[in-house]
N, C-alpha and C positions, 0 to 999 in steps of 0.2 A: 305502045303497050303499057298499060297501067299496072297497078298492084292487084293481085287476086283479091276479090271481094271477101272471101272467107278469112284470108290472112290479115287483111286490113282491119276487119272487124275483130278478129281474135287477138291480134298483137298490138293494135293501136287504139281503136275506138273503145272497145270494152274496158281495157285497163285504164284508159284516160278517164272515162266516166266513173269507174269505180274509185279511182284516186280522188276525184272531185266529190265523191259521195252523191253522184247524180245518175247512177246506172239504172237503166230499165230497158226492156226490149224496144220500146217505142223510140227512145232516144238513140239507140244503136241504129235502128232502121232509118230514122230521119237523117242522121249524119252519114250513113252509108249511101243513101239515095242522093243526098246533097253532094257528096264527093263524086258520085257517078255523073250527076247533072252538071256540076261545075267544071270538072277536069277529066272526065272519063276515068275516074279512079287513079289519077296521077299521070295520065298520058300527056297532059300539058300543064306544067306547074307554074307558069308565069306568062301573063299577057297583060295588055293594057287595062283589063278589068280587075286585076288583082293577083295576089300571090297564093301559091300552094294548092293543096287538094280542094279547098273550098273557095278559091279565088277571092280572097278577102282584100279589099282595097286599103291603102295606107290610111286614108281618112277614117274609115270604119274601125280599123285597128286602134288608132289613137282614141277614137270616140268611146269604144268599149272600155278602154282603160280609164279615161277621164270621167265618163258619165255613168259607168256601172261598177267596175271593179274598185274604183277609188272609194266607193261608198261601203265597201265590205273588205277591210284590210286582211282578214283571215283568208278569204277566198282569193284576194289578189296575191297574197303570199303563196298560196297553193299553185296558182297559175304561173306565177313568176318562177317557182321552183322547177317547172318543166322546161324553162328556157335555158339556153347555154349561158354559162357564167359570164364570159367576156364578149362573145359574139353579139349577145342581145344588146349590150350597152353601145356597141359601135354601129350596129345595123339591126335594129329591132324588127323591121319588116322582113328582112331576109329569113328570120326564124320561121315565118309563115311558110316559106318554101322548103327549107332544109330540115325542119324539126316537126315531124308528123304529129307527135303527141302535143306539142305546144299549139300547133295549128288547129288540132282537133279541140283542144280546150278553149281556144279563142272562138272557134265556130260555135261551140256549145254556149259560151257566154253571150254571143250574139242572139242565139235562140232564147236563152233564159231571160235576157234583158227585155224581150218582147212578151214574156210570160204567157205563151200560148198553152192551152190545154192540149196535152198530147193524146192523139187518137191511138187505137190499137195498132200494133206494129205491122199488121197486114192490111191496113186501110191505106193503100197507096194514094188514093185521091185526097184524103185528108192530110197525109204527109206532104203531098205535093203542094197543097195550099199553104202550109207552114213554110216549106222551102221557098215558094214564090214570095211570101211576105218578108222573110228574113234575108234570103240570099239573092233573089232575082225578081224584083218587082215587075220587070217587063217580060219575064218568062211566061211560058204557057204551061198549064198543068201537064199537058201531054209531053213536054220536054222532060219533065221528071219521070213520068211513067215509061217513056221510050228509053231514057238513059238506064232506068232500072232493068228493063227487058234486055237491053244491049249489054250492059256491064255486069249485071248480077244474074242474068239468065233465069229469071222467074223463080230463083231459089234463094230464099232468105237464109243466110247462114244461121247456124244454131244460135239463136238469140235467147238470152235468159237473163 
């Protein structure tokens, strides 16, 4: 059993995107659908493919820091501000599993680093294409839409 979609959106995704000054309904929908596709909204937070809601692998976690965030110290500081003070230094990848806001920020940085044009929040096929590009290159578009149907129940939480 994962996290309720509405609560994940309201208490994790939306405030994280707002904190990063990246909030929009399409970004919320993409991250919500990605969490549904990657981990069934937190039903499985760790496996060989990666850590946390978005199943981010250690290599990709390091790469987003080295190849994207390192180029923007202000943004890097904002993202680092979401991580635990001491735990991050000892086990940075564990933050992806135990810290939902940090994991969400890193997931968004992975999206942003690829600079896709975001479709409308209700265009599931277009969101699925971005999900596949960023999170699951071997995934099928229907994996995203089926996860949406299963985990989010055809109801987009109040996105704004």
